[in-house]
N, C-alpha and C positions, 0 to 999 in steps of 0.2 A: 297239522303236518306243513313244513317247509316244501316249496316247488321242487327242490333238488331229491329230497326224501320221498315226496309223493311218487316222483319220475322212477326212482330206483323201485319202490314196491311195485309200480305197474309192470316194471322189466322183469321183475323176479316172480310173478304170477303168470301161471301158464296162460296163454290166448286161444284157449279152446273152449267151444261151447258144449260139445259132446266128444265122448271118446268112447270105442268099445274094446274090451280086453277078454282074452280066454284065461283059463285057469292058469296060474303061475306066471300070469303077466303083471307088470307093473307100470306106472305112469307118475312122472314128478310133476306135482301140482304147483308147487312153488321151490324154485331153484334152491336145493342145499336146504330145505325147510320142511316142507311137507311131502311124502310120498304115499301112494297107495298101492298095495298089492292086492291082487285078486287071488284068495286061496280056494273055495269050492263055490260051484254054481249049483244052484238047487232048481227044482220046477218054479217055486215061488219066491225064492229069495238067494241074495248071495252072501258069503262069509268072505272079510278081506280085512286087512291091516291098514290102518290110517295113522300116520306119525307114530307107530310102533305100538299102537291099540288095536285090539281084536274087535271087530263089530260085525254086525248084520243087518242087510237091510232088505226089505220086500218092495216089490214092485210099486213104483209110485210113491215111496216114502224117501226121505231125504237127512242128511245128517250135515252139520256146518262145524266150522272151526273158525279161529281168529287169527289173522294174521296182519300186525301193524294198523290197528284199526280198521281192518277190513274184514267185514264177515263173508266167508267162503262157504258155499252150499253144494253139495254133491246129492244128485237125485238119481235113482235107480229108474231107468224109463223103460228098459226092454231086456227079456232073457231070451235067449235062443238056446233052448235045453236040449232038443234032439237033433241039433245041428252038429256038423263036423268040420271045425271044431264047435263046442258049446261057448257060447259067448255072452258076456253082459254088456249093455251099452247105459252110458251114464251121461246125465248132464252136469256142467260145471259152470260156475261163476262166483264172482266177488263183488261186493257193492261197500 
C-alpha cells in the first residue's frame, strides 16, 4: 500500500483495544465499513452481528475479518451475566 492509503486505513480503523457492550448495543469497528451489534448475552457465549452476518462467540474465542489487507480480530474476553446490565467485553485489533 502507498503511504497515503496506509494512513487512511489506520484512520478508519477504530483505535480501541477493548470495548464493552450490553444487549442491543453496537460499535463501529471501521468507519462506514464494519459494525458489530450485540444481540444476546448468554452465560457462556454471545450472539452478535458483524458486517451484517450473524455469529456467536464463546469466552476466549475469536473471529476475524479483513479490511484493506489488514486482518482484524475480535475476541470475547469476559461476560458479566448476572450483572445489571449484563455486558460482554471484547478485545479488538488489526494487523
